[in-house]
C-alpha positions, 0 to 999 in steps of 0.5 A: 500499500505504501509503494502504491502510495508513493508511486503516484506522487512520482513524475517525470521531467527531462532526464530525471524524475520527481517524487514529493513527499508530504511532512505528515503523510511520509513522517518526515522532518520536513515536506520534500521533493526528491529530483532523481536520475531515471535508472537506479543505482549509487549516487551522490545526494546535493541536499538544497535549502531555499530562500526566504519564503520560496517553495521547494519548487522554485530551483528547477532549472539550476538543478536539472542537470544535477538530477539527471546524475545525483539525487537532489534533494529539497525541502520546505522550512517553515516560513517565518515573518517575526523571526529570522530562525537560522538557529532553528533551521540549522538545528533540524538539518541533521535530524531530517537528513539523518534522524533513523526514524523521521530522517529521509538518508536512510530511507532511500534505497528501501521505502523511498527510491527502491534501487538507489542508493547513496555514495556522497552526500553534500549541501546546497543553498540560496539566499537564505538557504545559504544563511543557514549553512552558514550558521551552521557551518560557523556553530559547529552544526555541520563539520568538515568532513561530514559533507562531500561539499558545500555551495551558497549561491548569493547566501544572506544573514541577517545578523553577521555577528551572531549568524557567523559568529566563528570562522570556519576552515575546512580542509575536507569538505569542498566550498563553492561560493557565488554572489552577485555583488548587489549592495542595493538589493532589496532582497539582500540585508548582510550578503558574502561581501559582509561574512564571507572573510570569516570563511577558508577551505583547502578547496575554494573557489569564490565567484563574483557575478555582479551582472546577476540580481538575487532571484535570477537563479530561480524559477516556477513562481519565484522567477516571476516575481517583479524585483531583483531580477536582471536581464541576464536570469538565463545565464545567470542560472548556467553559471549556478548549475556550473557552480554546482557542477565544479562542486560534484553535483552535475555535468553542466559546462564552466561558464 
């Protein structure tokens, strides 16, 4: 019965499949969307965190290449209107992924994605999602070597001194960052230029893309919001795909 219910939530996309899982009916920490290759097998996993007030289907255009050769997991974080909540969402990352009862990763290959297995796990995030990951790294909730790579796409935090309280030095985990250097954007409070100096990594690449705006990497309804967009949306999405590929998620050409 459970297998039938899950199968009914699977849809097809170009080069990959899509599976949607409800937090309550699937007994997960968060409602989840998974993009994954058509053929069963062993794949890297990219867990991607969305931006403020966005949905988990707002990034399909930058994740589509990764989903052809990786399992891409997105989860819907709580909408927060009154408080930033980076600490709460960062604290939920580990149980969401690894909890033996409500975690998503222990289910891959059994009740979720039968025939698939995980070779490695990486993290990525845009906007506030990148802020959650920055908080987790700075506060020791994500440690060096826990994940293969961390990818931050125009990450944003509200309070630099407390959100990124401690320096981060990575010897094992790759760090990839892109930022759009748009100081006047109403979509950005404190971006990478404000706190990026606290991060160092042995395998580290930062891409400054000033021709892009904060929402250029979004698709679905997030791609048509009438703010924080440039006329370079297609090229900026391609750059995001290239950054993810350079971290090990997808095969997009570097641009």
